[in-house]
C-alpha positions as CSV (number, residue, x, y, z in Angstrom):
1,M,22.2,31.3,26.4
2,A,21.1,30.7,22.8
3,R,22.3,27.7,21.0
4,T,24.1,28.0,17.8
5,P,22.9,26.3,14.5
6,S,25.3,23.7,14.7
7,E,24.0,22.8,18.2
8,D,20.7,22.7,17.0
9,Q,21.6,20.3,14.3
10,N,23.4,18.2,16.6
11,R,20.3,17.9,18.9
12,A,18.1,17.0,15.9
13,P,16.7,13.5,15.7
14,L,19.2,11.3,13.5
15,A,16.5,10.9,10.7
16,E,16.6,14.7,10.3
17,R,20.4,15.0,10.6
18,L,20.8,12.4,7.7
19,R,18.1,13.9,5.4
20,P,19.6,14.5,2.0
21,H,20.2,17.9,0.8
22,K,20.7,16.9,-2.8
23,L,18.8,14.8,-5.3
24,G,21.6,12.4,-5.9
25,A,21.9,11.5,-2.2
26,V,18.2,10.2,-2.1
27,I,18.0,6.5,-1.5
28,G,15.3,4.7,-3.1
29,Q,12.5,5.8,-5.5
30,Q,14.6,5.4,-8.5
31,H,11.3,4.6,-10.5
32,L,10.8,8.4,-10.1
33,L,14.2,9.9,-9.6
34,G,16.6,7.8,-11.8
35,D,17.7,9.2,-15.1
36,G,14.7,9.9,-17.3
37,M,12.2,9.2,-14.7
38,P,9.2,11.6,-14.1
39,L,10.5,13.4,-11.0
40,R,13.8,13.6,-12.2
41,I,12.7,15.3,-15.5
42,A,10.5,17.7,-13.2
43,F,13.5,18.6,-11.2
44,E,15.6,19.2,-14.5
45,S,12.9,21.2,-16.2
46,G,13.3,24.2,-13.7
47,Q,9.5,24.4,-13.5
48,P,7.9,23.3,-10.3
49,H,4.3,22.0,-10.6
50,S,1.8,20.9,-8.0
51,C,1.9,17.3,-7.3
52,I,0.7,14.6,-4.4
53,L,3.3,12.2,-3.2
54,W,1.7,9.0,-2.1
55,G,3.4,6.3,-0.3
56,P,3.9,4.6,3.2
57,P,5.7,6.4,6.0
58,G,9.5,6.9,5.8
59,V,10.1,6.7,2.1
60,G,11.0,10.1,1.2
61,K,8.0,12.2,0.7
62,T,9.0,15.2,2.9
63,T,12.5,14.9,1.6
64,I,11.5,15.2,-2.0
65,A,9.2,18.2,-1.3
66,R,12.1,20.0,0.5
67,L,14.5,19.2,-2.4
68,M,12.0,20.7,-4.9
69,A,11.9,24.0,-2.9
70,S,15.9,24.1,-2.9
71,S,16.1,23.0,-6.4
72,F,13.5,25.9,-7.7
73,D,14.8,28.3,-5.2
74,A,11.4,28.6,-3.7
75,H,10.2,29.6,-0.3
76,F,9.1,26.4,1.5
77,I,6.1,26.3,3.8
78,T,4.9,23.3,5.6
79,I,1.5,22.7,7.1
80,S,0.6,19.6,8.9
81,A,-3.0,18.6,8.4
82,V,-3.0,16.7,11.7
83,L,-2.3,20.1,13.6
84,G,-3.2,22.8,11.0
85,G,-6.3,24.2,9.7
86,V,-7.8,27.1,7.6
87,K,-5.8,29.7,9.7
88,D,-2.5,28.1,8.6
89,I,-3.7,28.0,5.0
90,R,-4.5,31.7,5.3
91,E,-1.2,32.5,6.7
92,A,0.6,30.6,3.9
93,V,-1.4,32.6,1.3
94,E,-0.3,35.9,3.0
95,Q,3.4,34.9,3.0
96,A,3.3,33.7,-0.5
97,Q,1.8,37.1,-1.7
98,I,4.5,39.1,0.3
99,W,7.4,37.1,-1.1
100,R,5.9,37.5,-4.8
101,E,5.4,41.2,-4.3
102,Q,8.9,41.8,-2.7
103,G,11.2,39.5,-4.7
104,G,9.0,37.6,-7.1
105,R,10.2,34.5,-5.7
106,R,8.2,31.1,-6.0
107,T,6.5,29.6,-3.0
108,I,5.9,26.0,-2.5
109,V,3.2,24.9,0.1
110,F,3.8,21.5,1.6
111,V,0.9,19.8,3.2
112,D,1.8,16.6,5.1
113,E,-1.0,14.1,5.6
114,V,-3.1,16.1,3.1
115,H,-5.9,13.4,3.5
116,R,-6.6,14.8,7.1
117,F,-8.0,17.9,5.9
118,N,-11.7,18.1,5.1
119,K,-13.2,19.1,1.6
120,S,-13.6,22.9,2.7
121,Q,-9.8,22.9,3.9
122,Q,-8.8,21.3,0.6
123,D,-10.9,23.7,-1.4
124,A,-9.0,26.5,0.1
125,F,-6.1,25.7,-1.9
126,L,-7.7,25.9,-5.3
127,P,-7.7,29.5,-6.3
128,H,-4.4,30.0,-5.3
129,V,-3.0,26.9,-7.1
130,E,-5.1,28.1,-10.2
131,S,-3.6,31.7,-10.0
132,G,-0.1,30.3,-9.6
133,L,0.4,32.2,-6.3
134,F,2.2,28.9,-5.0
135,T,2.9,25.4,-5.9
136,F,1.0,22.8,-4.0
137,I,2.6,19.3,-2.7
138,G,0.6,17.2,-0.7
139,A,2.0,14.1,1.0
140,T,-0.4,11.3,1.9
141,T,-0.2,7.6,3.2
142,E,-3.9,7.1,1.8
143,N,-5.2,6.5,-1.7
144,P,-5.7,10.1,-3.1
145,S,-8.4,8.9,-5.3
146,F,-10.5,8.6,-2.3
147,E,-9.1,11.0,0.1
148,V,-8.3,14.2,-2.0
149,N,-11.1,16.1,-3.6
150,S,-11.3,15.3,-7.2
151,A,-11.0,19.3,-8.0
152,L,-7.5,19.5,-6.2
153,L,-6.6,15.9,-7.5
154,S,-7.1,17.2,-11.2
155,R,-4.6,20.1,-10.7
156,A,-2.0,17.8,-9.5
157,V,0.2,15.1,-10.8
158,V,0.2,11.9,-8.5
159,Y,3.6,10.3,-8.0
160,V,3.6,6.8,-6.3
161,L,6.4,6.1,-3.8
162,Q,7.3,2.5,-2.8
163,P,8.5,1.2,0.4
164,L,12.2,1.0,0.6
165,T,14.0,-2.1,-0.4
166,E,16.3,-4.3,1.7
167,P,19.4,-2.9,-0.1
168,D,18.1,0.7,0.2
169,L,17.8,0.2,4.1
170,K,21.2,-1.3,4.2
171,Q,22.7,1.5,2.3
172,I,21.2,3.9,4.8
173,V,22.8,1.9,7.7
174,A,26.1,2.3,5.9
175,A,25.7,6.0,5.2
176,A,25.0,6.5,8.9
177,L,28.1,4.6,10.2
178,A,30.3,6.3,7.4
179,E,29.3,9.6,8.7
180,R,30.0,8.8,12.2
181,A,26.4,9.7,12.9
182,L,26.5,7.2,16.0
183,P,29.9,7.8,17.7
184,A,29.5,4.9,20.0
185,I,28.8,2.4,17.2
186,E,31.5,1.4,14.6
187,S,30.0,-1.7,13.1
188,I,26.8,-3.8,13.0
189,A,27.1,-7.7,12.6
190,D,25.3,-9.3,9.6
191,D,22.5,-11.0,11.6
192,A,21.9,-7.7,13.7
193,L,21.6,-5.7,10.4
194,E,19.0,-8.2,9.0
195,R,17.0,-7.8,12.0
196,L,17.0,-4.3,11.8
197,V,16.3,-4.0,8.3
198,A,13.3,-6.5,8.8
199,Y,12.0,-4.5,11.6
200,A,12.0,-1.2,9.7
201,D,9.8,-2.8,7.1
202,G,10.7,-0.4,4.1
203,D,10.5,2.7,6.6
204,A,13.7,4.7,6.6
205,R,12.5,6.9,9.5
206,R,11.7,3.8,11.7
207,L,15.0,2.5,10.9
208,L,17.1,5.6,11.9
209,N,15.0,6.1,15.0
210,T,15.9,2.4,16.0
211,L,19.6,3.2,15.2
212,E,19.4,6.4,17.3
213,T,18.1,4.2,20.2
214,L,21.0,1.7,19.8
215,G,23.4,4.5,19.6
216,I,22.0,6.1,23.0
217,A,22.2,2.9,24.7
218,A,25.7,2.3,23.5
219,L,26.9,5.6,24.8
220,S,25.3,4.9,28.3
221,D,26.5,1.2,28.4
222,K,28.7,0.6,31.4
223,S,29.1,-3.1,31.3
224,A,32.3,-4.8,30.9
225,E,31.5,-6.3,27.7
226,K,30.7,-2.8,26.2
227,T,31.7,-2.8,22.5
228,T,31.4,-0.6,19.6
229,H,30.2,-3.7,17.5
230,V,26.4,-4.4,17.3
231,T,25.5,-8.0,17.7
232,D,22.2,-9.5,17.4
233,A,22.4,-10.6,21.1
234,W,23.2,-7.2,22.2
235,L,20.5,-5.6,20.0
236,M,17.9,-8.0,21.5
237,K,19.1,-7.1,24.8
238,V,18.6,-3.5,24.3
239,L,15.4,-3.3,22.4
240,G,13.8,-6.7,23.4
241,E,10.0,-6.8,22.7
242,R,10.2,-3.7,20.5
243,M,11.9,-6.0,17.9
244,R,10.0,-8.5,16.1
245,R,10.3,-12.1,16.9
246,Y,10.4,-13.1,13.3
247,D,11.7,-11.1,10.5
248,K,9.2,-9.2,8.4
249,G,9.9,-10.4,4.8
250,G,12.2,-13.1,6.0
251,E,12.0,-17.0,5.9
252,Q,10.3,-17.2,9.5
253,F,7.6,-14.7,8.7
254,Y,6.4,-16.5,5.7
255,D,6.8,-19.7,7.4
256,T,4.4,-18.4,10.2
257,I,1.8,-16.9,7.8
258,S,1.9,-20.2,5.7
259,A,1.2,-22.2,9.1
260,L,-1.9,-19.9,9.6
261,H,-3.1,-20.2,6.1
262,K,-2.8,-23.9,6.1
263,S,-4.5,-24.2,9.4
264,V,-7.4,-22.4,8.3
265,R,-7.5,-24.5,5.0
266,G,-7.2,-27.7,7.2
267,S,-10.4,-26.5,9.4
268,D,-8.5,-26.4,12.7
269,P,-9.7,-23.4,14.6
270,D,-7.3,-23.8,17.6
271,A,-4.3,-24.1,15.3
272,A,-5.4,-21.3,13.2
273,L,-5.7,-19.2,16.5
274,Y,-2.4,-20.2,17.7
275,W,-0.5,-18.9,14.6
276,F,-2.7,-15.9,14.3
277,M,-1.5,-14.9,17.9
278,R,1.9,-15.9,17.2
279,M,2.1,-13.4,14.4
280,L,0.4,-10.5,16.5
281,D,2.6,-11.0,19.4
282,G,5.7,-10.9,17.1
283,G,4.6,-7.6,15.8
284,A,2.6,-8.2,12.7
285,E,0.6,-5.5,11.5
286,P,-3.0,-6.4,12.2
287,L,-4.2,-4.8,8.9
288,Y,-1.7,-7.1,7.1
289,M,-3.3,-10.0,8.7
290,A,-6.7,-8.7,7.8
291,R,-5.6,-8.6,4.1
292,R,-4.3,-12.2,4.5
293,L,-7.8,-13.5,5.7
294,V,-9.6,-11.8,2.9
295,R,-7.2,-13.7,0.7
296,M,-8.0,-16.8,2.4
297,A,-11.8,-16.4,2.2
298,S,-11.5,-16.0,-1.6
299,E,-8.8,-18.7,-2.3
300,D,-9.8,-21.6,0.1
301,I,-13.6,-20.9,0.9
302,G,-14.9,-19.2,-2.2
303,L,-18.5,-19.8,-3.1
304,A,-18.6,-22.8,-0.6
305,D,-19.6,-20.1,1.7
306,P,-19.7,-16.4,0.1
307,R,-20.3,-15.0,3.6
308,A,-16.7,-15.8,4.5
309,L,-15.4,-12.9,2.3
310,R,-18.0,-10.5,3.8
311,M,-16.9,-11.7,7.4
312,A,-13.2,-10.9,6.6
313,L,-14.2,-7.5,5.1
314,D,-16.1,-6.6,8.0
315,A,-13.5,-7.8,10.5
316,A,-10.9,-5.5,8.6
317,E,-13.5,-2.6,8.9
318,V,-14.0,-3.2,12.6
319,Y,-10.1,-3.1,13.1
320,E,-10.0,0.1,11.2
321,R,-12.5,1.6,13.4
322,L,-11.4,0.4,16.8
323,G,-7.7,-0.4,16.5
324,S,-5.8,-2.5,19.0
325,P,-6.6,-4.5,21.1
326,E,-10.4,-4.2,20.7
327,G,-10.3,-4.6,16.9
328,E,-8.1,-7.8,17.1
329,L,-11.0,-10.0,18.6
330,A,-12.8,-9.2,15.3
331,L,-10.0,-10.7,13.4
332,A,-9.9,-13.6,15.6
333,Q,-13.4,-14.2,15.3
334,C,-12.9,-14.2,11.6
335,V,-9.9,-16.6,11.8
336,V,-12.3,-19.2,13.7
337,Y,-15.2,-18.6,11.1
338,L,-12.9,-19.3,8.2
339,A,-11.4,-22.2,9.7
340,M,-14.8,-23.8,10.1
341,A,-16.2,-22.8,7.0
342,P,-16.7,-25.4,4.0
343,K,-13.7,-25.2,1.7
344,S,-13.5,-24.7,-2.0
345,N,-10.7,-23.6,-4.3
346,A,-12.8,-24.0,-7.3
347,V,-13.0,-20.1,-8.2
348,Y,-9.3,-19.9,-7.4
349,K,-8.5,-22.7,-9.8
350,A,-10.8,-21.3,-12.5
351,F,-9.2,-17.9,-12.2
352,N,-5.8,-19.2,-12.8
353,A,-6.7,-21.4,-15.6
354,A,-8.4,-18.5,-17.3
355,K,-5.5,-16.1,-16.5
356,A,-3.1,-18.6,-18.0
357,F,-5.3,-19.2,-21.2
358,I,-5.6,-15.5,-21.8
359,K,-1.9,-14.9,-21.5
360,Q,-1.1,-17.4,-24.2
361,D,-4.3,-16.9,-26.4
362,G,-4.6,-14.5,-29.2
363,T,-7.1,-11.5,-29.2
364,R,-10.4,-13.2,-30.4
365,P,-12.9,-10.7,-31.7
366,V,-16.3,-10.3,-29.8
367,P,-19.1,-12.0,-31.5
368,L,-21.5,-9.4,-33.3
369,H,-24.4,-10.7,-31.4
370,L,-22.6,-9.7,-28.0
371,R,-21.5,-6.2,-29.1
372,N,-22.9,-3.0,-27.9
373,A,-24.9,-1.0,-30.6
374,P,-25.3,2.7,-29.3
375,T,-25.3,4.3,-32.9
376,K,-27.2,3.7,-36.2
377,L,-24.0,2.7,-37.9
378,M,-23.0,0.0,-35.4
379,K,-26.7,-1.3,-35.8
380,N,-26.3,-1.4,-39.5
381,L,-23.1,-3.4,-39.2
382,D,-25.0,-6.0,-37.2
383,Y,-23.8,-5.0,-33.9
384,G,-26.0,-6.6,-31.2
385,K,-28.1,-8.5,-33.9
386,N,-29.9,-11.7,-32.7
387,Y,-29.0,-11.1,-29.4
388,R,-31.2,-12.8,-27.0
389,Y,-32.1,-10.6,-23.7
390,A,-32.1,-13.3,-21.0
391,H,-34.7,-11.8,-18.9
392,N,-37.4,-12.5,-21.7
393,E,-36.5,-16.0,-21.8
394,D,-38.0,-18.9,-19.9
395,D,-36.6,-18.7,-16.3
396,G,-34.2,-15.9,-17.2
397,F,-32.1,-18.2,-19.2
398,A,-31.3,-18.1,-22.9
399,A,-31.0,-22.0,-23.5
400,G,-28.4,-22.8,-26.3
401,E,-26.9,-19.1,-26.5
402,N,-23.1,-19.0,-27.0
403,Y,-21.2,-16.4,-25.1
404,F,-17.6,-17.3,-26.2
405,P,-15.8,-16.0,-29.2
406,E,-16.5,-18.0,-32.3
407,G,-14.5,-21.2,-32.7
408,M,-13.7,-21.3,-28.8
409,P,-15.3,-24.3,-27.1
410,P,-16.4,-23.8,-23.6
411,P,-13.3,-24.4,-21.2
412,G,-15.1,-25.7,-18.3
413,W,-12.6,-24.0,-15.9
414,Y,-15.1,-23.5,-13.1
415,Q,-15.9,-27.0,-11.4
416,P,-17.6,-26.4,-8.1
417,V,-17.0,-28.8,-5.4
418,S,-19.4,-31.1,-3.3
419,R,-19.1,-28.8,-0.2
420,G,-21.3,-26.0,1.0
421,L,-23.3,-23.6,-1.3
422,E,-21.2,-24.9,-4.3
423,I,-23.3,-28.2,-4.0
424,Q,-26.5,-26.1,-5.1
425,I,-24.2,-24.4,-7.5
426,A,-23.2,-27.7,-9.2
427,D,-26.7,-28.7,-9.5
428,K,-27.8,-25.6,-11.2
429,L,-24.8,-25.6,-13.6
430,A,-25.8,-29.3,-14.5
431,A,-29.4,-28.1,-15.0
432,L,-28.4,-25.3,-17.3
433,K,-26.0,-27.5,-19.3
434,L,-28.8,-30.0,-19.9
435,R,-31.1,-27.4,-21.3
436,N,-28.2,-26.0,-23.5
437,N,-27.8,-29.6,-24.9
438,Q,-31.5,-30.0,-25.7
439,K,-31.4,-26.9,-27.8
440,K,-28.4,-28.1,-30.1
């Protein structure tokens, strides 16, 4: 016997059942959907436009696309770039033509994970976007600058969606409880809620899927201590290893990453490996770990061993290619290398000093001899006059030349340490300084 629409709705995943059906019900993304913000203005204009929604999973890309179709009374066609191809694009074009000819209604074609389409597949949309046959909306978790064809990108507005905040996620949980979407659960303890929100990591879909798992477990719980109140202990009993062993974004998370960073800085490879594995075992995203390793290579090793930065980038690339668990070994190799590399924070200190100086300093004009002079007028105004081309000087160094704005003394921000390659860098700086002083 066929099911009724209401039965289908009740069988749908919780994330689908709680999907907002009006703009005001959307939680998060207020930098785009708040009063006077770009997407709100677009909705209120009544005129759809092609766009790309760029953001991490579970932040509302599909919801916003569907609301656009509803707001503009447009037919909505969804294409999954993971499963679809040119055939799906062709069928969407045919449907859009039929709807325009029969009723004159607009069509919105929504392409999920648009970065998965190759160049020719993306190009297939261009003539129809240009002709106005349909409005194109792409959703992607990858940077569209690299993953979307420039021709298609130039015809679409890019909106950047952010991970949902902790208050956003708590509001979603409150809405689920208020609507009795989980009949066997009436309330959630504060510490259990904090763990749920940390585990969701800004992803509403992940949060709702986890809530749904709890709801199913609560319905089937036959134990004597069965309760409609979710405690942290019961949460861990039900989900166990699925939950993080430290709160992502919470104090324990930052304590652990701090311990890893300080172990690397302290040149202790075993301690660094210990904290690294603690984080992986606790559910940390390996690519997040890779980003931290890149930061350590720049902040704590720097030019004492420039190979460290390349090692960190290579480890990240290996993980992207191999995934888990094979790629994790490359990250572990990088951890050990960074721990054993000579340490220097000279560039880090120089960077911060220069940043602080620029922030409080005025806008000093570029000296004439350092200015570019591509036109005759600029040359007549003495742009580039008396500039000394270093390659024409002895040893490729224009001794005595000044590269700072007039009246600004050399600040001496970069002070290399006596470790690793920076020993040689310090020697060269001293030699160049001597030659500059001899020219004064």
